[in-house]
C-alpha positions in Angstrom: -23.7 -30.4 -14.3 -24.6 -33.6 -12.5 -28.1 -35.1 -12.3 -29.7 -38.5 -11.8 -31.8 -40.2 -14.5 -35.2 -38.6 -15.2 -38.1 -39.6 -12.8 -40.9 -41.9 -13.5 -43.8 -39.9 -15.0 -47.1 -40.3 -13.0 -49.9 -41.9 -15.1 -52.8 -42.1 -12.7 -54.1 -40.3 -9.6 -52.5 -42.7 -7.2 -49.1 -41.5 -8.4 -49.6 -38.0 -7.0 -49.1 -37.1 -3.3 -52.4 -36.7 -1.5 -54.3 -39.2 -3.7 -55.2 -42.4 -1.8 -57.4 -44.6 -3.9 -57.5 -47.3 -1.3 -60.1 -45.4 0.6 -63.6 -46.1 -0.6 -64.7 -42.6 0.4 -62.4 -40.8 -2.0 -63.5 -40.7 -5.6 -61.2 -40.2 -8.6 -62.7 -36.8 -9.2 -62.1 -35.7 -5.6 -58.5 -36.9 -5.7 -57.9 -35.0 -8.9 -59.3 -31.8 -7.4 -57.1 -32.3 -4.4 -54.1 -32.8 -6.7 -54.9 -29.6 -8.7 -55.3 -27.7 -5.4 -52.0 -29.0 -4.0 -50.2 -28.2 -7.3 -51.7 -24.7 -7.2 -50.4 -24.2 -3.6 -47.0 -25.5 -4.6 -46.9 -23.1 -7.6 -47.9 -20.2 -5.4 -45.2 -21.1 -2.9 -42.5 -21.3 -5.6 -43.7 -17.9 -7.0 -43.6 -16.3 -3.5 -40.0 -17.7 -2.9 -38.8 -16.4 -6.3 -40.5 -13.1 -5.7 -38.7 -12.8 -2.4 -35.4 -13.5 -4.1 -36.1 -10.9 -6.7 -37.0 -8.4 -4.0 -33.7 -9.2 -2.2 -31.9 -8.6 -5.5 -33.4 -5.2 -5.8 -33.1 -4.2 -2.2 -30.0 -5.6 -0.6 -26.9 -3.4 -0.6 -24.7 -6.1 0.8 -23.8 -9.0 -1.5 -23.2 -11.4 1.5 -26.8 -10.9 2.6 -28.1 -12.0 -0.8 -25.7 -15.0 -0.9 -27.2 -16.2 2.4 -30.5 -16.7 0.5 -29.2 -18.4 -2.6 -28.9 -22.1 -1.3 -31.9 -21.6 1.0 -34.3 -20.5 -1.9 -32.8 -23.1 -4.3 -33.6 -25.9 -1.9 -37.1 -24.6 -1.0 -38.3 -24.2 -4.5 -37.2 -27.7 -5.4 -38.3 -29.4 -2.1 -34.7 -30.5 -1.6 -32.9 -31.0 1.7 -30.4 -28.2 1.2 -28.1 -26.3 -1.1 -24.5 -25.1 -1.3 -22.9 -22.2 -3.1 -19.3 -22.4 -4.3 -17.6 -19.3 -5.7 -14.5 -19.0 -7.8 -12.3 -16.2 -6.5 -10.3 -13.7 -8.7 -7.0 -15.4 -7.8 -8.4 -18.8 -9.1 -9.2 -20.4 -5.8 -12.5 -22.1 -5.1 -14.4 -21.6 -1.8 -17.5 -22.9 -0.2 -19.3 -19.6 0.3 -22.7 -20.7 1.8 -24.3 -23.9 2.9 -27.9 -24.5 3.9 -29.6 -27.7 5.3 -33.2 -28.2 6.2 -32.3 -30.4 9.2 -28.8 -29.0 10.0 -27.3 -32.4 9.3 -25.1 -31.8 6.3 -21.6 -32.1 7.7 -20.8 -34.7 5.1 -21.8 -32.2 2.4 -19.5 -29.5 3.8 -16.6 -32.0 4.1 -17.1 -33.2 0.5 -17.2 -29.8 -1.1 -14.4 -28.3 1.1 -12.2 -31.3 0.4 -12.8 -31.1 -3.3 -12.1 -27.4 -3.6 -9.0 -27.7 -1.4 -7.6 -30.6 -3.4 -8.2 -28.9 -6.8 -6.6 -25.7 -5.6 -3.6 -27.4 -4.0 -3.1 -29.6 -7.1 -3.2 -26.4 -9.3 -5.7 -27.9 -11.6 -5.2 -25.1 -14.0 -7.2 -22.5 -12.1 -6.2 -19.1 -13.5 -8.0 -15.9 -12.5 -11.5 -16.1 -14.0 -10.8 -13.0 -16.2 -8.3 -15.2 -18.2 -10.4 -18.4 -18.5 -11.1 -20.2 -21.7 -14.3 -22.2 -22.1 -12.6 -25.5 -22.5 -10.6 -25.0 -19.3 -13.5 -23.7 -17.4 -15.5 -26.8 -18.4 -12.7 -29.0 -17.2 -12.6 -27.3 -13.8 -16.3 -27.6 -13.4 -16.2 -31.3 -14.3 -13.4 -31.9 -11.9 -15.3 -30.2 -9.0 -18.5 -32.1 -9.8 -16.6 -35.4 -10.0 -14.9 -35.0 -6.7 -18.0 -33.9 -4.8 -20.1 -36.8 -6.3 -17.4 -39.3 -5.6 -17.2 -38.3 -2.0 -20.9 -38.2 -1.3 -21.8 -41.4 -3.2 -25.1 -42.6 -4.5 -27.0 -41.8 -1.3 -27.2 -38.1 -2.1 -29.2 -36.9 -5.1 -27.1 -33.9 -6.3 -27.6 -31.4 -9.0 -25.2 -28.6 -9.8 -25.4 -25.6 -12.2 -23.1 -22.8 -13.2 -23.2 -19.2 -12.0 -22.3 -17.2 -15.1 -21.5 -13.5 -15.6 -20.6 -12.3 -19.0 -20.2 -16.0 -20.2 -17.6 -16.7 -17.5 -18.4 -19.2 -14.8 -18.0 -17.6 -11.4 -19.2 -20.4 -9.2 -21.5 -23.5 -8.8 -24.8 -23.8 -7.1 -25.5 -27.3 -5.7 -28.8 -28.6 -4.4 -29.1 -32.0 -2.8 -31.6 -34.5 -1.3 -31.2 -37.7 0.7 -34.6 -39.0 -0.3 -34.0 -42.1 -2.4 -37.3 -41.4 -4.2 -36.3 -37.8 -5.0 -35.6 -37.1 -8.7 -34.3 -34.1 -10.6 -37.1 -33.3 -13.0 -36.6 -30.8 -15.8 -38.8 -28.3 -13.8 -36.6 -28.6 -10.7 -33.5 -28.1 -12.7 -34.9 -25.0 -14.4 -35.8 -23.6 -11.0 -32.2 -24.1 -9.7 -30.8 -22.5 -12.8 -33.2 -19.5 -12.3 -31.8 -19.0 -8.8 -28.3 -19.3 -10.1 -29.0 -16.7 -12.7 -30.3 -14.3 -10.0 -27.1 -15.0 -8.0 -25.0 -14.1 -11.0 -26.9 -10.8 -11.4 -26.3 -10.0 -7.7 -22.5 -10.7 -8.1 -22.2 -8.6 -11.2 -24.3 -5.7 -9.6 -22.0 -5.8 -6.6 -18.9 -5.6 -8.8 -20.4 -2.7 -10.8 -21.2 -0.9 -7.5 -17.6 -1.4 -6.3 -16.3 0.0 -9.6 -18.7 2.9 -9.4 -17.5 3.8 -5.9 -13.9 3.6 -7.0 -14.7 5.9 -9.9 -16.5 8.3 -7.6 -13.5 8.4 -5.2 -11.2 9.0 -8.1 -13.4 11.7 -9.5 -13.4 13.3 -6.0 -9.6 13.1 -5.8 -9.3 14.6 -9.3 -11.6 17.4 -8.2 -9.5 18.1 -5.1 -6.3 17.9 -7.3 -7.9 20.4 -9.8 -8.9 22.7 -6.9 -5.4 22.6 -5.5 -3.7 23.2 -8.8 -6.1 26.1 -9.6 -5.2 27.7 -6.3 -1.4 27.3 -7.0 -1.7 29.0 -10.4 -1.7 32.8 -10.2 -5.2 34.1 -9.4 -4.4 37.3 -11.3 -1.6 39.0 -13.1 0.7 41.3 -11.1 0.6 45.0 -11.7 4.2 45.5 -12.9 5.2 49.1 -13.6 5.0 49.8 -17.3 3.7 46.4 -18.2 0.3 45.0 -19.2 -0.2 41.2 -18.7 -2.8 38.6 -19.5 -2.6 34.8 -18.8 -4.8 31.7 -19.1 -4.4 28.0 -18.7 -6.9 25.5 -20.2 -6.3 21.9 -19.0 -7.2 19.0 -21.2 -8.1 17.0 -18.1 -9.2 18.3 -14.7 -5.6 18.1 -13.5 -3.0 19.2 -16.0 0.7 19.4 -16.4 1.1 23.0 -17.7 2.6 25.6 -15.4 3.0 29.3 -15.3 3.9 31.7 -12.6 4.7 35.3 -11.7 7.3 35.5 -9.0 8.5 38.7 -7.2 12.2 39.0 -6.8 12.3 39.5 -3.0 10.3 38.9 0.2 9.2 42.5 0.5 7.2 42.3 -2.7 5.1 39.4 -1.3 3.8 41.8 1.4 2.5 44.3 -1.0 -1.3 44.6 -1.4 -2.7 42.9 -4.5 -3.1 45.3 -7.4 -0.4 47.7 -6.2 2.0 48.8 -8.9 5.5 47.3 -8.4 8.6 48.9 -10.0 10.8 46.0 -8.9 12.0 42.9 -10.7 9.6 40.1 -11.5 10.1 36.6 -12.8 7.8 35.1 -15.5 8.0 31.4 -16.0 6.1 28.9 -18.1 6.6 25.1 -18.2 5.1 21.8 -19.3 5.3 18.4 -17.6 5.4 15.5 -20.1 2.1 13.7 -19.6 -1.3 14.7 -18.2 -3.5 14.0 -15.2 -2.6 13.7 -11.5 1.1 12.6 -11.9 1.9 15.6 -14.1 0.0 17.8 -11.7 2.0 16.6 -8.7 5.3 17.2 -10.6 4.1 20.7 -11.6 3.3 21.5 -7.9 6.7 20.3 -6.8 8.3 22.4 -9.6 6.4 25.5 -8.5 7.7 25.3 -4.9 11.3 24.7 -5.9 11.3 27.5 -8.5 9.9 30.0 -6.1 12.6 29.2 -3.5 15.3 29.5 -6.1 14.1 32.9 -7.3 14.3 34.3 -3.8 17.9 33.3 -3.6 18.6 35.9 -6.4 20.5 33.6 -8.7 20.8 34.2 -12.5 18.2 32.5 -14.8 20.7 29.9 -16.1 21.8 29.1 -12.5 18.2 28.7 -11.4 17.5 26.1 -14.1 20.7 24.3 -13.3 19.8 24.1 -9.6 16.2 22.9 -10.5 17.6 20.2 -12.8 20.0 18.9 -10.0 17.2 18.8 -7.4 14.5 17.2 -9.6 16.7 14.8 -11.5 16.6 12.1 -8.7 12.8 12.4 -8.5 12.2 12.3 -12.3 14.8 9.9 -13.6 12.7 6.8 -12.9 9.3 8.3 -13.7 9.8 8.7 -17.5 8.5 12.2 -17.1 10.5 15.4 -17.8 9.8 19.1 -17.6 10.3 21.9 -20.2 10.6 25.3 -18.6 11.2 28.8 -19.9 12.3 31.1 -17.1 12.7 34.9 -17.5 13.3 38.0 -15.2 12.0 41.4 -16.1 13.6 44.6 -14.7 10.9 47.3 -14.8 13.5 50.1 -14.4 15.6 49.1 -17.4 13.0 47.2 -19.4 15.5 44.4 -19.7 14.3 40.8 -20.0 16.8 38.1 -19.0 15.9 34.5 -19.8 17.1 30.9 -20.0 15.3 28.0 -21.6 15.1 24.3 -20.7 13.9 23.0 -24.1 10.5 24.8 -23.9 8.7 26.4 -26.8 10.6 29.7 -27.3 8.4 32.7 -26.6 7.7 35.1 -29.6 8.6 38.8 -29.3 6.8 41.2 -31.5 8.9 44.3 -31.9 6.6 47.3 -32.4 9.2 49.5 -34.0 9.8 47.1 -36.9 6.7 45.0 -36.9 8.8 41.8 -36.9 8.9 38.7 -34.7 11.9 37.3 -32.8 12.2 34.0 -31.0 13.6 34.1 -27.5 15.6 31.0 -27.1 18.8 29.6 -25.5 20.5 26.2 -25.4 19.4 23.8 -22.6 18.1 20.3 -22.1 14.9 19.1 -20.5 14.8 19.3 -16.7 15.3 15.8 -15.3 16.9 14.3 -18.3 20.6 14.7 -17.5 22.0 15.9 -14.2 25.0 17.5 -15.9 23.0 19.6 -18.3 24.3 23.1 -18.9 22.0 26.1 -19.4 22.7 29.3 -21.1 21.0 32.7 -20.8 20.4 35.8 -22.9 18.9 39.3 -22.6 16.7 41.5 -24.7 16.0 45.2 -24.4 12.3 45.9 -24.7 10.7 49.0 -26.1 7.2 50.5 -25.7 4.6 48.5 -27.6 6.8 45.4 -27.7 4.7 42.3 -27.0 5.9 38.8 -25.9 3.8 35.6 -26.1 4.7 32.7 -23.8 2.9 29.5 -24.7 2.9 25.7 -24.3 2.9 23.1 -27.1 -0.8 22.6 -26.6 -1.2 25.4 -29.0 1.1 24.2 -31.7 0.2 20.5 -31.4 -3.6 21.2 -31.5 -5.0 19.1 -34.3 -8.2 19.4 -36.4 -10.3 16.5 -37.6 -8.0 15.8 -40.5 -5.0 15.4 -38.2 -3.4 18.7 -39.3 -1.5 20.6 -36.6 -1.9 24.3 -35.8 1.9 24.5 -35.7 4.2 27.4 -34.7 4.0 29.2 -38.1 0.2 29.5 -37.9 0.4 30.6 -34.3 3.1 33.3 -35.2 1.0 34.6 -38.0 -2.1 35.0 -35.8 0.0 36.5 -33.0 1.5 39.1 -35.4 -2.0 40.1 -36.7 -3.3 40.4 -33.1 -0.4 42.6 -32.0 -1.2 45.0 -34.9 -5.0 45.1 -34.4 -5.8 44.3 -30.7 -5.6 47.1 -28.1 -4.4 45.2 -25.0 -2.9 41.7 -24.0 -6.3 40.3 -22.9 -7.7 40.9 -26.4 -4.7 39.2 -27.9 -5.0 36.2 -25.6 -8.7 35.8 -26.3 -8.1 36.1 -30.1 -5.4 33.4 -30.1 -7.5 31.0 -28.0 -10.5 31.5 -30.4 -8.3 30.9 -33.4 -7.1 27.6 -32.1 -10.6 26.5 -31.1 -11.8 27.5 -34.6 -9.0 25.4 -36.1 -9.7 22.2 -34.2 -13.5 22.6 -34.4 -16.0 24.3 -32.2 -17.5 21.1 -30.9 -14.1 19.4 -30.1 -11.7 19.7 -27.1 -8.0 19.9 -27.4 -6.2 16.8 -26.2 -3.4 18.7 -24.5 -3.2 21.5 -21.9 -3.0 25.0 -23.4 -1.3 27.9 -21.6 -0.7 31.4 -22.8 0.9 34.5 -21.3 0.9 37.8 -23.2 3.2 40.6 -21.9 3.1 44.0 -23.4 5.3 47.1 -22.7 3.1 50.1 -22.2 3.7 53.2 -24.3 5.4 56.2 -22.5 3.0 58.8 -21.0 4.1 61.2 -23.7 3.1 58.8 -26.4 -0.3 58.3 -24.9 -1.0 62.0 -25.0 
């Protein structure tokens, strides 16, 4: 901050503008009244100017419009010749943002400030981005700028500079100047300049908050679009497979998740069938999980869905399908640090045979109605995208009426309560076995399992990971129903 010595304090009416004691017609009382009236008018003018600046702060949507007023108002409220606004940019550069002169003759002011800012920037006077400044360095930068400007202008210009601070970080300097040799920077004038500088800081911070809010709104809209697309890509309803009852649900932790499940017909003709029609053919059931959450995971899941559907229509075996997927996706995933777990199965309604292959996904649980026991459906296989040369194995299981399979993602087993305890696979298996014995259909089993997880983590808490569940049950034979 640079200022000239304090002014001489007036001690008699002749010291005030408008008081002329040399005239015999003007008494001291009249001169004092004139002085009071003039000071009142000056005070009203200052209040009007500051009110105008406050109105602009509340009303202007464009920061540049407000910055146009800053040096103008600062010079008017102090009866100075002009003002200059220097801003410090995020990359550390200084720039003369606005310049105002009462008589439009301030080329020397412009040259002095632009030369100083250019020299300091070119010399690399330690001007890091303002987000990384330390007070000591910030003070040195301010002192260097003030010194250069004062040295260039000389003693003929009465200059005062003050900081524009946001969150205790200097974002610029507001200079006000006068060429009047009698002009002095009183404490009142300095306070008025600081007041204008503070209003400017508020305008800058408001503008940055508005920009951040708009970015957030755009991101929110993009997430909404992503969630809508993902929701459309997940099955709208379970297919009506002959002899099978199905239920499925996916609850994402964020608006866009990385969990995936799908029901895929084995040939093109099945795509043409009307929704709800019973299909005696083969169907593929798949469930997967992309490591991570949010938009990146959602994009990978979308890509996986398209590739898997294409592979299914080529009529390859489950293990070959996973191997092809791994080859195709490896190049896209190897540099992303994201991998995919996937359990893929094919069900033949005519033979009640389930063929499956696993790429390191949570093995589904099969409840066998005849014995009341649980079996894990698993095969050897690595994550998709981890190693291009991974080998995948496959297996088959013969299903019987009443058998129930639960496909799930690790959002269930990793769900944690307030104490940090996990729901884990053992707990899930226990609840699943109880549900198979007491619930009448897959939808009831699904709802029961979701309710148990929610009860475990707390009714007022949300799970931190996506949770997906498919329940597949082999219907009893017609003779058994009767």
